[in-house]
N, C-alpha and C positions, 0 to 999 in steps of 0.2 A: 946504819942503813946503807945498803949497797946502791951505787949509782945505777940507774936503769939504762939499758941500751936503747938506741933509736927504735929498734924493732919492738921492744917491750912498750915503749911510749906510744908507738903507732897502734899496737894492739889495744892499749888502754883507751886511746882516743876513739878507735873504731867501736869498741864496746860501749863507750859512753854515748856516741852518736846513735847507735842502735837502740839503747835504752831510752833516750830522749824521743826518738821517733815513735816509740810505742805509747807515749803519754797522750792522754785525751786532748783534743784540740777544740777550741771554741770557734764556732763558725758564725759569721755575721753577714746578714743580707745587706750588702753595702748600699744598694739603692733604697731599700726600705728605711735603713737607718738615716741616710742623708735626707730623704723626704720628710721623715719625722722631725729631725733636728732643724731643718731649714724650710719648713712648710710655708711660712709666711714671707719668705724672702723673694724679692723680685729677681734674684740671681739663681733660682733653683735649677733651671735648665743648664746653666753654665757649670754649676756645682756638680750636677750629675754627670756631665760630660768630662770635666777636667779636674774635679776635686775642689774642696773648699779652699785650699791654699791659693788657688788662682784668683780668689776674690778678696784677698786680704785688703787690698787698697780700695776695693769697692765698698768697704764698710760692713760686709757680711759678718766677718769674724767678730768685729766690735759689737754688732747688733746682738750676737749670741752670747756676749759676755766673755769672749775668748781673748786671744792674744792682743797685746798692746793697750789694754784698758788702763 
């Protein structure tokens, strides 16, 4: 097999990126998902504003059976 030139490798990469860009994408309503997952949490407003990772030390993740159990 002949070694490919940089230009050929570039073309392969661009074609692959174009193919991947055409794949269907799953869309998630972030706020609805977080409201469902953390509905009973006292930290819900903070989670919605900053994301669940900001509440790890507040016990939210542990309450949901997530990280650090």
